[in-house]
VOPAGU-2260 file (C-alpha; in pm, 1 decimal, decimal comma):
REM VOPAGU-2260
SITE   aa  ch    i         X         Y         Z
SITE  UNK   A    0   -4266,6    1494,9     893,2
SITE  UNK   A    1   -4172,3    1743,8     678,5
SITE  UNK   A    2   -4319,2    1784,5     376,1
SITE  UNK   A    3   -3978,7    1847,3     176,4
SITE  UNK   A    4   -3880,9    1633,7     -86,6
SITE  UNK   A    5   -3609,7    1429,8       9,5
SITE  UNK   A    6   -3440,3    1190,8    -279,2
SITE  UNK   A    7   -3289,9     855,0    -159,8
SITE  UNK   A    8   -3137,5     574,2    -332,8
SITE  UNK   A    9   -3412,0     344,6    -334,8
SITE  UNK   A   10   -3280,8     -13,9    -331,1
SITE  UNK   A   11   -3081,9     -20,7     -77,3
SITE  UNK   A   12   -3284,4     240,9      86,6
SITE  UNK   A   13   -3543,2      -3,5     105,3
SITE  UNK   A   14   -3336,2    -302,7     210,5
SITE  UNK   A   15   -3189,7     -98,0     558,1
SITE  UNK   A   16   -3572,4    -108,0     623,1
SITE  UNK   A   17   -3649,2    -446,7     560,0
SITE  UNK   A   18   -3334,3    -562,7     751,8
SITE  UNK   A   19   -3404,1    -654,2    1091,0
SITE  UNK   A   20   -3102,0    -845,4    1184,7
SITE  UNK   A   21   -2910,1    -748,0    1489,2
SITE  UNK   A   22   -2618,8    -664,7    1283,9
SITE  UNK   A   23   -2623,1    -462,6     913,8
SITE  UNK   A   24   -2363,6    -427,0     678,0
SITE  UNK   A   25   -2368,0    -243,6     366,8
SITE  UNK   A   26   -1993,2    -207,3     189,5
SITE  UNK   A   27   -1865,2    -164,7    -186,5
SITE  UNK   A   28   -1712,4     114,4    -402,9
SITE  UNK   A   29   -1670,3     424,1    -367,9
SITE  UNK   A   30   -1916,2     695,7    -432,3
SITE  UNK   A   31   -2161,4     470,3    -378,8
SITE  UNK   A   32   -2434,4     623,2    -168,9
SITE  UNK   A   33   -2335,7     410,0     123,0
SITE  UNK   A   34   -2305,5     651,5     365,1
SITE  UNK   A   35   -2561,6     902,2     263,3
SITE  UNK   A   36   -2851,5     568,3     232,6
SITE  UNK   A   37   -2733,5     459,2     595,0
SITE  UNK   A   38   -2749,4     907,7     767,7
SITE  UNK   A   39   -3094,2     925,5     578,4
SITE  UNK   A   40   -3228,9     611,0     694,5
SITE  UNK   A   41   -3135,8     771,3    1084,0
SITE  UNK   A   42   -3296,5    1044,9    1032,4
SITE  UNK   A   43   -3658,5     918,0     826,8
SITE  UNK   A   44   -3670,2     605,5     912,0
SITE  UNK   A   45   -3537,3     559,9    1273,7
SITE  UNK   A   46   -3467,0     924,1    1437,5
SITE  UNK   A   47   -3779,2    1063,8    1278,0
SITE  UNK   A   48   -4054,1     787,7    1335,7
SITE  UNK   A   49   -3949,6     628,4    1660,3
SITE  UNK   A   50   -4020,4     745,4    1938,8
SITE  UNK   A   51   -3762,2     749,5    2279,9
SITE  UNK   A   52   -3495,4     603,6    2095,0
SITE  UNK   A   53   -3107,5     651,0    2155,4
SITE  UNK   A   54   -2873,7     648,9    1840,4
SITE  UNK   A   55   -2482,6     668,0    1850,3
SITE  UNK   A   56   -2300,1     805,1    1564,3
SITE  UNK   A   57   -1915,7     630,8    1614,3
SITE  UNK   A   58   -1592,4     643,8    1325,3
SITE  UNK   A   59   -1247,4     600,5    1521,4
SITE  UNK   A   60   -1219,5     958,2    1662,5
SITE  UNK   A   61   -1440,0    1241,8    1710,7
SITE  UNK   A   62   -1260,3    1515,0    1488,9
SITE  UNK   A   63   -1336,9    1235,6    1176,5
SITE  UNK   A   64   -1681,7    1213,3    1326,1
SITE  UNK   A   65   -1812,4    1556,7    1353,2
SITE  UNK   A   66   -1639,8    1660,5    1033,0
SITE  UNK   A   67   -1841,5    1375,7     840,9
SITE  UNK   A   68   -2125,4    1211,1     982,0
SITE  UNK   A   69   -2167,5    1524,2    1170,7
SITE  UNK   A   70   -2213,2    1728,8     907,6
SITE  UNK   A   71   -2433,5    1434,8     696,1
SITE  UNK   A   72   -2688,4    1398,0     901,1
SITE  UNK   A   73   -2776,4    1764,7    1042,8
SITE  UNK   A   74   -2768,7    1819,2     682,3
SITE  UNK   A   75   -3050,8    1619,2     621,0
SITE  UNK   A   76   -3270,6    1725,0     928,3
SITE  UNK   A   77   -3263,8    2073,0     816,9
SITE  UNK   A   78   -3295,7    2020,1     451,9
SITE  UNK   A   79   -3633,0    1783,3     608,4
SITE  UNK   A   80   -3717,5    2070,4     815,7
SITE  UNK   A   81   -3748,8    1815,5    1109,2
SITE  UNK   A   82   -3750,1    2018,4    1433,8
SITE  UNK   A   83   -3456,2    1964,8    1610,7
SITE  UNK   A   84   -3205,3    2092,3    1834,8
SITE  UNK   A   85   -2873,2    2120,7    1831,9
SITE  UNK   A   86   -2551,5    2046,0    2075,6
SITE  UNK   A   87   -2198,5    2118,2    1926,0
SITE  UNK   A   88   -2016,2    2127,9    2194,4
SITE  UNK   A   89   -2180,9    1771,2    2303,2
SITE  UNK   A   90   -2222,2    1646,8    1917,3
SITE  UNK   A   91   -2552,3    1574,6    2016,3
SITE  UNK   A   92   -2899,0    1612,5    1855,0
SITE  UNK   A   93   -3267,4    1582,7    2019,7
SITE  UNK   A   94   -3559,7    1519,1    1873,9
SITE  UNK   A   95   -3956,1    1678,2    1970,8
SITE  UNK   A   96   -4026,5    1296,7    2013,2
SITE  UNK   A   97   -3761,7    1227,9    2247,6
SITE  UNK   A   98   -3537,4    1078,4    2049,3
SITE  UNK   A   99   -3178,3    1170,7    2033,8
SITE  UNK   A  100   -2831,4    1098,0    1800,3
SITE  UNK   A  101   -2521,2    1115,3    1956,2
SITE  UNK   A  102   -2193,5    1137,9    1769,1
SITE  UNK   A  103   -1833,0    1042,4    1938,9
SITE  UNK   A  104   -1535,9     881,3    1869,0
SITE  UNK   A  105   -1435,9     544,8    2021,7
SITE  UNK   A  106   -1070,5     723,4    2185,8
SITE  UNK   A  107   -1191,4     616,4    2478,8
SITE  UNK   A  108   -1483,8     322,9    2403,7
SITE  UNK   A  109   -1490,3     238,3    2807,1
SITE  UNK   A  110   -1729,6     560,2    2860,2
SITE  UNK   A  111   -1962,7     389,8    2597,8
SITE  UNK   A  112   -2098,8     143,2    2858,5
SITE  UNK   A  113   -2299,7     363,6    3093,0
SITE  UNK   A  114   -2438,8     531,7    2809,5
SITE  UNK   A  115   -2852,2     502,6    2867,8
SITE  UNK   A  116   -3083,8     460,2    2626,7
SITE  UNK   A  117   -2920,0     324,1    2331,6
SITE  UNK   A  118   -3121,9     131,7    2087,6
SITE  UNK   A  119   -2883,6     215,0    1759,2
SITE  UNK   A  120   -2540,3     206,6    1619,1
SITE  UNK   A  121   -2387,0     339,7    1346,2
SITE  UNK   A  122   -2040,8     259,7    1237,2
SITE  UNK   A  123   -1910,4     445,5     992,9
SITE  UNK   A  124   -1554,3     338,2     791,5
SITE  UNK   A  125   -1548,9      26,0     985,9
SITE  UNK   A  126   -1278,9    -108,1     724,3
SITE  UNK   A  127   -1017,4     159,3     840,9
SITE  UNK   A  128    -643,4     101,9     698,6
SITE  UNK   A  129    -463,4     -42,2     998,6
SITE  UNK   A  130    -562,4     -14,6    1412,5
SITE  UNK   A  131    -457,5     328,6    1449,9
SITE  UNK   A  132    -740,9     492,7    1237,0
SITE  UNK   A  133   -1049,2     300,7    1260,0
SITE  UNK   A  134   -1160,8       1,9    1409,4
SITE  UNK   A  135   -1083,5    -332,4    1612,7
SITE  UNK   A  136   -1238,3    -682,0    1579,5
SITE  UNK   A  137   -1301,1    -618,6    1943,9
SITE  UNK   A  138   -1388,8    -308,2    1977,5
SITE  UNK   A  139   -1647,5    -385,3    1770,2
SITE  UNK   A  140   -1775,9    -661,9    1945,9
SITE  UNK   A  141   -1791,5    -454,6    2239,0
SITE  UNK   A  142   -1968,5    -182,9    2100,3
SITE  UNK   A  143   -2241,5    -397,5    1973,7
SITE  UNK   A  144   -2348,1    -522,7    2341,9
SITE  UNK   A  145   -2382,0    -115,9    2415,0
SITE  UNK   A  146   -2690,3    -123,1    2206,9
SITE  UNK   A  147   -2884,7    -280,5    2508,7
SITE  UNK   A  148   -3192,7     -26,7    2589,2
SITE  UNK   A  149   -3509,4    -199,1    2636,2
SITE  UNK   A  150   -3654,5    -248,0    2219,2
SITE  UNK   A  151   -3933,4     -62,4    2049,1
SITE  UNK   A  152   -4209,7    -237,5    1935,2
SITE  UNK   A  153   -4172,2    -102,2    1589,1
SITE  UNK   A  154   -3781,2    -165,4    1540,3
SITE  UNK   A  155   -3529,9    -431,8    1749,1
SITE  UNK   A  156   -3217,5    -287,8    1854,1
SITE  UNK   A  157   -2926,7    -292,1    1566,2
SITE  UNK   A  158   -2556,9    -241,3    1500,4
SITE  UNK   A  159   -2546,9     -55,8    1115,9
SITE  UNK   A  160   -2172,2     -79,7     973,0
SITE  UNK   A  161   -2052,0      70,0     617,0
SITE  UNK   A  162   -1745,4      43,7     443,9
SITE  UNK   A  163   -1436,1      34,6     165,9
SITE  UNK   A  164   -1319,0    -317,7      89,7
SITE  UNK   A  165    -951,1    -173,2     159,6
SITE  UNK   A  166    -660,1    -399,9     247,2
SITE  UNK   A  167    -809,4    -745,9     358,9
SITE  UNK   A  168    -402,4    -769,1     546,3
SITE  UNK   A  169    -520,8    -568,9     770,9
SITE  UNK   A  170    -876,3    -624,7     836,8
SITE  UNK   A  171    -918,0   -1016,9     771,6
SITE  UNK   A  172   -1219,5    -989,7    1052,7
SITE  UNK   A  173   -1404,5    -775,7     813,6
SITE  UNK   A  174   -1360,8    -982,3     510,7
SITE  UNK   A  175   -1442,4   -1294,0     629,2
SITE  UNK   A  176   -1743,9   -1164,6     766,2
SITE  UNK   A  177   -1809,2   -1016,3     428,4
SITE  UNK   A  178   -1711,7   -1341,6     263,6
SITE  UNK   A  179   -1883,7   -1587,4     511,6
SITE  UNK   A  180   -2240,8   -1412,4     409,6
SITE  UNK   A  181   -2561,0   -1359,2     563,2
SITE  UNK   A  182   -2605,5   -1547,2     909,9
SITE  UNK   A  183   -2847,5   -1565,1    1150,9
SITE  UNK   A  184   -2720,1   -1215,2    1343,3
SITE  UNK   A  185   -2569,5   -1009,9     981,9
SITE  UNK   A  186   -2724,7    -910,2     671,4
SITE  UNK   A  187   -2492,2    -766,2     434,8
SITE  UNK   A  188   -2541,7    -584,4     132,5
SITE  UNK   A  189   -2307,0    -539,8    -167,0
SITE  UNK   A  190   -2318,4    -207,7    -380,6
SITE  UNK   A  191   -2108,8      22,8    -647,2
SITE  UNK   A  192   -2121,6     374,5    -820,3
SITE  UNK   A  193   -2337,4     223,2   -1121,1
SITE  UNK   A  194   -2603,0     179,1    -796,8
SITE  UNK   A  195   -2587,0     532,7    -697,7
SITE  UNK   A  196   -2829,2     710,9    -944,1
SITE  UNK   A  197   -2698,3    1091,7    -810,4
SITE  UNK   A  198   -2395,1    1021,8    -896,2
SITE  UNK   A  199   -2280,4    1273,3   -1191,6
SITE  UNK   A  200   -2155,4    1217,1   -1494,6
SITE  UNK   A  201   -1803,0    1386,2   -1386,1
SITE  UNK   A  202   -1775,1    1176,9   -1043,8
SITE  UNK   A  203   -1808,5     855,9   -1311,0
SITE  UNK   A  204   -1568,3     973,9   -1520,1
SITE  UNK   A  205   -1352,8    1007,6   -1209,6
SITE  UNK   A  206   -1382,7     664,1   -1086,4
SITE  UNK   A  207   -1383,4     522,2   -1423,5
SITE  UNK   A  208   -1064,2     670,8   -1497,5
SITE  UNK   A  209    -847,7     545,7   -1185,1
SITE  UNK   A  210   -1015,4     255,0   -1269,1
SITE  UNK   A  211    -766,4     239,1   -1589,0
SITE  UNK   A  212    -456,5     418,1   -1396,4
SITE  UNK   A  213    -457,4     146,7   -1125,3
SITE  UNK   A  214    -594,5    -239,4   -1095,3
SITE  UNK   A  215    -588,7    -224,4    -755,2
SITE  UNK   A  216    -740,5      73,9    -718,7
SITE  UNK   A  217    -996,5     -80,3   -1025,9
SITE  UNK   A  218   -1092,5    -336,5    -731,0
SITE  UNK   A  219   -1171,6    -156,1    -424,0
SITE  UNK   A  220   -1338,2     211,5    -571,7
SITE  UNK   A  221   -1541,4      68,3    -908,7
SITE  UNK   A  222   -1612,0    -274,1    -814,8
SITE  UNK   A  223   -1616,6    -287,3    -459,8
SITE  UNK   A  224   -1377,5    -599,3    -440,4
SITE  UNK   A  225   -1127,3    -609,6    -168,9
SITE  UNK   A  226    -746,5    -587,8    -251,1
SITE  UNK   A  227    -425,6    -463,8     -93,0
SITE  UNK   A  228    -315,8    -201,3    -163,6
SITE  UNK   A  229      95,8    -249,3    -275,5
SITE  UNK   A  230     339,2       4,2    -432,0
SITE  UNK   A  231     298,5     253,7    -163,2
SITE  UNK   A  232     477,3     584,8    -206,9
SITE  UNK   A  233     600,8     659,2     165,0
SITE  UNK   A  234     703,4     362,5     371,5
SITE  UNK   A  235     899,4     594,3     663,4
SITE  UNK   A  236     615,8     667,7     911,8
SITE  UNK   A  237     373,2     660,8    1208,7
SITE  UNK   A  238     145,8     716,6    1394,5
SITE  UNK   A  239     178,4     868,6    1717,8
SITE  UNK   A  240    -107,0    1036,5    2017,9
SITE  UNK   A  241     115,8    1415,3    2091,6
SITE  UNK   A  242     247,4    1647,1    1852,2
SITE  UNK   A  243     585,6    1825,3    2029,5
SITE  UNK   A  244     558,8    2148,8    2225,8
SITE  UNK   A  245     874,0    2303,9    2071,4
SITE  UNK   A  246    1057,2    2249,9    1747,9
SITE  UNK   A  247    1257,9    2399,1    1501,1
SITE  UNK   A  248    1041,8    2509,3    1264,8
SITE  UNK   A  249     657,1    2496,0    1135,2
SITE  UNK   A  250     491,9    2509,9     799,4
SITE  UNK   A  251     148,8    2476,5     704,4
SITE  UNK   A  252      26,3    2326,9     411,6
SITE  UNK   A  253    -340,1    2384,0     171,5
SITE  UNK   A  254    -464,1    2184,3     -90,3
SITE  UNK   A  255    -797,3    2364,3    -154,8
SITE  UNK   A  256   -1104,8    2209,5    -298,8
SITE  UNK   A  257   -1466,4    2251,4    -297,2
SITE  UNK   A  258   -1651,3    1909,6    -470,5
SITE  UNK   A  259   -1320,2    1753,6    -302,2
SITE  UNK   A  260   -1222,0    1844,4      41,8
SITE  UNK   A  261   -1000,6    2110,0      84,0
SITE  UNK   A  262    -726,2    2050,0     301,1
SITE  UNK   A  263    -519,3    2235,2     557,0
SITE  UNK   A  264    -235,5    2003,3     773,7
SITE  UNK   A  265      39,1    2109,0    1011,3
SITE  UNK   A  266     406,3    2030,5    1018,9
SITE  UNK   A  267     635,4    2090,8    1315,2
SITE  UNK   A  268     978,2    1992,1    1174,4
SITE  UNK   A  269    1276,3    1874,4    1408,8
SITE  UNK   A  270    1593,3    1767,2    1242,7
SITE  UNK   A  271    1499,6    1530,0     984,3
SITE  UNK   A  272    1159,2    1456,9    1105,9
SITE  UNK   A  273     875,0    1556,0    1116,6
SITE  UNK   A  274     568,9    1557,7    1321,9
SITE  UNK   A  275     218,2    1565,5    1145,9
SITE  UNK   A  276    -204,1    1732,0    1200,5
SITE  UNK   A  277    -485,3    1803,4     986,4
SITE  UNK   A  278    -698,8    2039,0    1079,0
SITE  UNK   A  279    -924,7    2103,5     780,8
SITE  UNK   A  280   -1071,9    1829,4     542,6
SITE  UNK   A  281   -1399,6    1957,0     418,2
SITE  UNK   A  282   -1596,2    2014,8     110,0
SITE  UNK   A  283   -1850,1    2249,2      15,7
SITE  UNK   A  284   -1681,5    2528,3     154,0
SITE  UNK   A  285   -1611,6    2872,8     -57,6
SITE  UNK   A  286   -1282,3    3053,9      90,3
SITE  UNK   A  287   -1448,3    3290,9     284,1
SITE  UNK   A  288   -1557,7    3010,0     447,4
SITE  UNK   A  289   -1236,9    2856,9     430,6
SITE  UNK   A  290   -1010,5    3199,8     581,4
SITE  UNK   A  291   -1273,6    3203,7     845,0
SITE  UNK   A  292   -1192,8    2865,4     950,3
SITE  UNK   A  293    -742,4    2867,6     914,5
SITE  UNK   A  294    -785,3    3257,6    1145,4
SITE  UNK   A  295    -789,5    3087,5    1519,1
SITE  UNK   A  296    -584,3    2781,2    1378,5
SITE  UNK   A  297    -304,0    2951,9    1217,9
SITE  UNK   A  298     -78,2    3263,7    1349,3
SITE  UNK   A  299    -118,2    3494,6    1097,0
SITE  UNK   A  300     237,3    3561,6    1097,0
SITE  UNK   A  301     332,7    3201,7    1014,1
SITE  UNK   A  302     366,0    3045,2     617,1
SITE  UNK   A  303     107,3    2888,5     424,9
SITE  UNK   A  304     189,9    2722,8     120,8
SITE  UNK   A  305     -84,0    2617,7    -110,7
SITE  UNK   A  306    -127,0    2523,6    -469,9
SITE  UNK   A  307     -21,8    2744,9    -693,4
SITE  UNK   A  308    -251,2    2642,6    -987,0
SITE  UNK   A  309    -496,0    2841,8    -761,7
SITE  UNK   A  310    -370,4    3253,2    -724,9
SITE  UNK   A  311    -755,8    3341,7    -699,3
SITE  UNK   A  312    -805,4    3141,1    -407,7
SITE  UNK   A  313    -490,3    3266,9    -255,5
SITE  UNK   A  314    -510,9    3617,1    -291,5
SITE  UNK   A  315    -854,5    3615,6    -169,2
SITE  UNK   A  316    -737,1    3460,5     157,7
SITE  UNK   A  317    -438,6    3679,3     175,5
SITE  UNK   A  318    -716,4    4008,9     180,3
SITE  UNK   A  319    -902,0    3809,3     424,8
SITE  UNK   A  320    -524,5    3830,5     617,3
SITE  UNK   A  321    -365,2    3534,3     595,3
SITE  UNK   A  322      -2,9    3454,0     474,2
SITE  UNK   A  323     -42,8    3199,1     190,0
SITE  UNK   A  324     251,7    3190,7     -55,2
SITE  UNK   A  325     229,7    2974,0    -365,0
SITE  UNK   A  326     381,4    2674,7    -395,3
SITE  UNK   A  327     645,0    2538,6    -676,5
SITE  UNK   A  328     569,7    2383,3    -934,1
SITE  UNK   A  329     786,7    2274,5   -1276,8
SITE  UNK   A  330     875,0    1981,3   -1485,4
SITE  UNK   A  331     828,0    1682,2   -1257,7
SITE  UNK   A  332     774,9    1845,6    -976,0
SITE  UNK   A  333     522,0    1576,4    -789,1
SITE  UNK   A  334     829,0    1363,8    -799,5
SITE  UNK   A  335     988,8    1642,4    -667,8
SITE  UNK   A  336     782,6    1694,3    -411,1
SITE  UNK   A  337     781,9    1338,2    -307,6
SITE  UNK   A  338    1097,9    1357,3    -272,5
SITE  UNK   A  339    1159,0    1635,6     -40,8
SITE  UNK   A  340     876,1    1427,9     155,8
SITE  UNK   A  341    1082,0    1153,0     163,6
SITE  UNK   A  342    1389,7    1286,0     339,7
SITE  UNK   A  343    1185,4    1281,8     685,0
SITE  UNK   A  344    1083,1    1042,6     905,0
SITE  UNK   A  345     704,1    1151,1     952,6
SITE  UNK   A  346     508,1    1113,3    1306,2
SITE  UNK   A  347     110,0    1159,3    1233,9
SITE  UNK   A  348    -129,5    1228,1    1483,2
SITE  UNK   A  349    -361,6     946,9    1484,5
SITE  UNK   A  350    -655,0    1198,4    1523,5
SITE  UNK   A  351    -577,7    1262,3    1143,4
SITE  UNK   A  352    -812,9    1017,5    1008,9
SITE  UNK   A  353    -817,6    1123,3     705,7
SITE  UNK   A  354    -410,7    1224,8     656,2
SITE  UNK   A  355    -352,7     864,2     808,7
SITE  UNK   A  356    -611,3     685,4     541,6
SITE  UNK   A  357    -421,3     890,6     258,0
SITE  UNK   A  358    -102,9     865,0     365,6
SITE  UNK   A  359    -127,0     443,0     328,8
SITE  UNK   A  360    -313,9     497,3      26,1
SITE  UNK   A  361     -47,6     687,0    -119,5
SITE  UNK   A  362      62,3     406,6    -387,5
SITE  UNK   A  363     276,9     393,0    -738,8
SITE  UNK   A  364       7,6     343,4   -1030,9
SITE  UNK   A  365       1,1     -22,4   -1140,7
SITE  UNK   A  366     -59,5    -256,7   -1395,0
SITE  UNK   A  367    -344,4    -580,9   -1450,7
SITE  UNK   A  368     -35,2    -761,3   -1344,2
SITE  UNK   A  369     -41,5    -567,2    -996,9
SITE  UNK   A  370     340,4    -446,1   -1100,2
SITE  UNK   A  371     460,9     -48,3   -1072,8
SITE  UNK   A  372     420,9      80,8   -1438,7
SITE  UNK   A  373     714,2     297,6   -1594,5
SITE  UNK   A  374     843,8     556,1   -1580,0
SITE  UNK   A  375     594,8     595,0   -1221,9
SITE  UNK   A  376     343,3     798,6   -1149,4
SITE  UNK   A  377     102,5     857,6    -811,0
SITE  UNK   A  378    -246,0     789,5    -877,0
SITE  UNK   A  379    -413,9    1075,9    -872,5
SITE  UNK   A  380    -690,1     991,1    -613,8
SITE  UNK   A  381    -757,9    1108,7    -287,8
SITE  UNK   A  382    -440,2    1269,1    -201,8
SITE  UNK   A  383    -569,8    1579,6    -113,2
SITE  UNK   A  384    -355,3    1582,5     242,5
SITE  UNK   A  385     -97,6    1469,2      45,7
SITE  UNK   A  386     -71,8    1768,7    -226,4
SITE  UNK   A  387    -104,0    2008,6     137,2
SITE  UNK   A  388     167,5    1795,8     265,2
SITE  UNK   A  389     388,9    1792,0     -26,5
SITE  UNK   A  390     366,2    2187,8     -73,5
SITE  UNK   A  391     441,4    2253,0     288,0
SITE  UNK   A  392     757,7    2066,0     302,7
SITE  UNK   A  393     890,7    2098,0     -20,1
SITE  UNK   A  394     883,2    2458,5      44,2
SITE  UNK   A  395    1151,3    2395,0     329,7
SITE  UNK   A  396    1378,2    2184,8     128,6
SITE  UNK   A  397    1391,1    2434,9    -155,8
SITE  UNK   A  398    1421,6    2705,8      64,1
SITE  UNK   A  399    1676,5    2592,8     178,1
SITE  UNK   A  400    1888,8    2470,7    -118,9
SITE  UNK   A  401    1851,3    2813,1    -247,9
SITE  UNK   A  402    1982,2    3017,9      24,1
SITE  UNK   A  403    2293,0    2730,9      52,9
SITE  UNK   A  404    2532,5    3007,0     -73,6
SITE  UNK   A  405    2879,8    3017,4    -104,5
SITE  UNK   A  406    3128,5    3269,9      42,1
SITE  UNK   A  407    3462,9    3370,3      21,9
SITE  UNK   A  408    3716,4    3449,9    -163,5
SITE  UNK   A  409    3792,0    3265,1    -516,1
SITE  UNK   A  410    3892,1    2919,5    -488,5
SITE  UNK   A  411    4205,3    2937,4    -556,5
SITE  UNK   A  412    4300,2    3158,0    -281,5
SITE  UNK   A  413    4060,4    2952,8      -5,4
SITE  UNK   A  414    4223,4    2863,0     297,8
SITE  UNK   A  415    4161,2    2436,4     364,4
SITE  UNK   A  416    4111,5    2572,6     718,9
SITE  UNK   A  417    3862,8    2836,8     678,1
SITE  UNK   A  418    3645,2    2703,7     429,6
SITE  UNK   A  419    3262,6    2617,2     490,0
SITE  UNK   A  420    2915,8    2673,5     354,6
SITE  UNK   A  421    2635,1    2904,2     547,8
SITE  UNK   A  422    2251,5    2943,1     543,3
SITE  UNK   A  423    2198,0    3324,2     467,8
SITE  UNK   A  424    1873,3    3470,3     597,9
């Protein structure tokens, strides 16, 4: 083990060390260090200390696990200077002690049956927002049977799960487990943001401000309690398995970020329907890094509509050769953009996990009685793809409105059969 110093959240980390039952759930509020603590435990207590063991890390889709858990675990191994071999194409890490970590999605769960040498499984984001985004009871029970390699003498085979308690109407089986409490084969650890010693004052202010803004977000994201999210802004959408090869037009939306995720979404339009896909959803990107990620995704002649509040960032992307334009903002621009999005039936690609999660959770702020506050205003939290989508679609709707012009003689000279409108390109 390296002599590098890694700070851990002591109480939940020690609890994981002592939790020896077959199933271990760590759940609670936003920014409570759940994911980081489990990732550190896997790196330092399992992978680095136990020889010849296999670990599987999963979310619903492969892109989702690559953009979150892969970055988290490889980052900690690098900080701790633990020697490993990484295979990005296979999403696999191999240690010098014969242990390995494999990252994958549950898109085709049957493939996991044949995985040899598996001792531990980590299921991240167990409580998703629908069967299309995260993991069902059937999938979880089936997955739990796959950790069946001969046990290491120092620790039994186990399945770990981490999650926020969002919308129990679609996750009744998970809520029932948390209410039931510890059992013969299960241990539970509930945690909230106040137990995270590494949380910055700025992040604490965000959580507490959001909690005051919305009663339901207070329960889920501050207190870490089960709550049904109501007052969703969008309801005319579904989840699909593929994007159309042919379409009338395409536009891209970009929301900048660094501490928060930068989000790039693609929107293909046919009539009054859109097919949409999340391509980038990642924190810690500088503008040159973001440009390098966008370049192979977006053909350079296609428009990207970005947040106009970041003119310097837009200029840097333009300087890199990308066709980036600022969105139009003005009085009530958020409400105006929401109305633009609502004009379309939306189809989200099923691999766009963060996009789906934000779409399902994007809601009007509610009071202590769970009634929508007046005038209605969206909760400004976990809405990065929502902003990117709004910038892109509003640019299409606004462009059509601006370019819809009347041509012909004065009104008193118009022949009824010749009157009409044209879109002037």
